N, C-alpha and C positions, 0 to 999 in steps of 0.2 A: 639576338635583337629582341626588343620588347615593343610590339605594336599593339596598342589597345584598340585602335579603330583606324579606319581609312583617314578620317579627319586628322587624327593624331599624326600619322605619317606625312600627310600633305602639309600640315602646319609646320612640322619640323623642317621639311625640305624647303618651304618658302622662307622660313627664318634664315636659313643658310644663304639662299639665293639673294634675298633682300640685303643681308649684311654684306655679301660680296659686291653687290651692285653699288651700295653706298660707298664702299672702299674704292672701287674702280672709278666711279664718277666724282669722288671727293665731295659729295653733296651731303652735308650734315644739317641742312636747314631745318629739317623736321625733328631734329634730335635735341636742339638746344634752345627751346623757347625761352625768351627773356634774357638771353645772353647776346652780347654784341657779335654780329656776324664777322667771322674772320679772327676773332679774339682767340687767345691761347686756351681760355676756358672752354669756348665753344668748340674748338678743334679737338681738345682732349676728350670732351664729352662725346663728340662724334666717333672717335676711335673706340671709346669705351662701349658705345652703342653697337658698333660693328662686332667687337669682340664678344659681347654678351649674346648677340643674335646668332653668330656663327657657332660659338662654343655650346650654347644651349640647344641649338638646332641639332648639332651632331650628338650631343649627350642624350637627347630625347630618343635616339634610336637604340641605345644600349641599356640592357636590363639593369646593371649595377649603377649606372650613372644617371638614368632617367629621373629618379626621385630628386637628386641634387640639382640636375639641370632645370627641372620644373620649379624647384624652390628658388634657385638663383634668379630665373626669369621673373617669377612672381614678385620677389622682393625688389628687384631692380625697377620693374614697372610701377610698383606701388610707391617707391621713392620718387620716381619721375613725376608721378601723379601729385604727390604731396608738395614736392619742391618747385615744380614748374606749372602744372595745370591749376593747382589750387591757388597759386600766386596770381595767375591770370584772372581767376574768378574774383579774388579779393580786390585786385586793382580795377577790374571792370565788371562788376557784378550784374550790370544790365546789358552786357554784350552777349549776343547769342553765340558769337565765335568762341568765347571763353568756355562755354559749356560744350560746344562741339569738340573742342580740343580735349576737354576732359573725357568726353565720350569715346574719342578715338583711342585714348590710352586705356579706358575702362574695358573696351572690347578685348584687347590683348590681355589685360589683367584677368578677365573672365576665363579666357582659354587657358592661360597659365595656371589658374586656380583649379580648374577642372582636372588638368593633368596632374597637378600636385596632389589633389584629393585622391585621385586614382592610384598614384604611385607611392604614396606616403608609406614610410617604413615604420617599424615598431617605435623608434624614438619619437618620430613626429606624432604618431597616434597617442603616445603617452603624454607628451609635453604640449602638443598643439592640437588637441582633440577637436577644438572648435573649427579648425581649418582643414580637417581631413574627412575622408569618407563622405557619407550623405550630407553631413553638416557643411563641409567645405564646398560641395557641389551646389548646395542651396545658396551659399554666399556668392559663389561665382555667378549664378543665375541672376542674382539681384544686380550685380554690376552690369551684366549684359542687358537686363531690362532697362536700367537707368541710361545706359549708353544709347539704346534705341530711342528713348525719349529725347535725348540730346540731339541725335541725328534728325529726328522728326521736326523739332522746333527750328533747327537750322534751315530746313527747307522753306519754312514760312518766313523766318527772319531775314533770309538772304535770297528771296525769290528771284531778284534781278541777276544773281550769279548762278542760281540753280537752273532756271528755265533755259538759258542758252546752251546748257550741256545736253539737253534732250536731243537725240539724233535728228538731223535735218529731215529724214524721210518720215518722221512722225509728225503729225499735225498736233495742234493744241498743246504747245509746249508748256504754257503756264498751268494748264489743267493737269498735265502729267506731273509737274513739280508739286502741285497741291496734293495730288493723289498719293504719290510716294511718300510725301511728308506725313500724310495721315496714316498710311500703312505702317510706317516706322513707329508712330505714336501708338497705334493699336497693338503692334507686336510687343512694345515695351510694357504696356498695361497688362496684356495677357500673360507675359512671362512673370511679372511681379505678383499678380494675383493668383496665378496658377490655373487659370481657365484657358483651355486649348493651348497650353504653354508649349507643348511639343510642336504642334502645327505652327505656332507663331515663330518659334525659334528656327524651324526649317525654312519657312517662307522668308524670314528676315535674312538668313544666310543666302538664299536664292536671290533675293532682291539685291544684296550687295554684290553677288556674283554677276548678275545681269548688268549692273551699273559698270562693273569692271570691264565686261566683255563689250557692251554696246557703246560705252563712252570712251574709255581710256585705251582699249586695245586698238581701235582704228587710228587714234591719234599717234600712238607709238608705232603702229605698222607703217605709217606714211613716211617714216624716216626723218621727220623734221621736228620731232618733239623737243621742247626746251627742258631745262633742268627742273623747273617747277612741275611740268606735266609728267616727267618721269617719276618725280616724287609722289604725285597724286596717284599714278598708276600703281606703284609699289605699295603705297599705303592702302589703297582700295583692295588690292589682292590680299594683303595681310589681314585686313578686316574680314574679308570673305572666308578665308580658311580658319580664322579664329572663331567666327560664327559657326562654322562647320563643326568645330570641336564642341562648342556648347550644344549644338543640336544633337551631336552624338551622345551627350550625357542623358538625353531623354529616350534612348533606344528602348529601354525596358518599360517606359511609361505609356499609358494609353493616349490616343490622339484627342479624345473628345471630352475628357472629364478632368477635374482637378487632380493634381498629384496627391497621393495618399502615402501613409507610412509604409504601406505594403509594396510600393514601387521600388524596384531595385535600381540603385544609381550606378553601380560599377558595371563596366562592360563584361560580357560573358567570359571573355578570355581571362580577365583578371580574377573574376570570382572563382573560376575553375582552378586557376593556378594557386589560389590561396586555400582551397578546400582541403 
């Protein structure tokens, strides 16, 4: 097996779990944006989504297959971004929801790109040098930073939908919605400019994790969650572990200063294995 980091292992496991859950529940609503619900194209894309998630999740655990699994997942998510998310933005350029959907895909793209950059073989390094190693990780971080900006603006654009999700035992719901929207924006800017980027990536992943645990886990645990709530739970969980992978890419970087050329991007295990 080839485990680059804890985040890598958890991300792969969650990919498999989410893919199986999609298959069991037959819920492909989040996989076919822009396609008529129940249409053959929508259903076919749903089964493709399941196959990619499960196959790539399994592949990410195995040394010889991991580079191919990361490449397939990255290409698939980039194609979804171009064909579906960008279409939404073109059709509704002033809608915050369009950019939030793009950001949701971008988080997975960022994690897949980090893993691809880590696992890239000789052919990839020779023909796709811009996407591998340190360069590839930097590109992945740009996607992650932009995704955080998309998440942040959605908190403000859809405050009436975000505030009610704050747990009932917390007061000042609107204030918390504004606060977490601002922290997403701050994290996105920090990652993009490279100031306190490691801290920002870690806190962004923690924030997504807290949202999953405090908002969606109680809803799922009560046993009465509907299809849409299950979809939101699995998506939030996937975004959390994807953010974990991106945060892992900063392990060799300092916490409080901009990233420099001297910062190593590859995990220690991979660096040692290639020495």
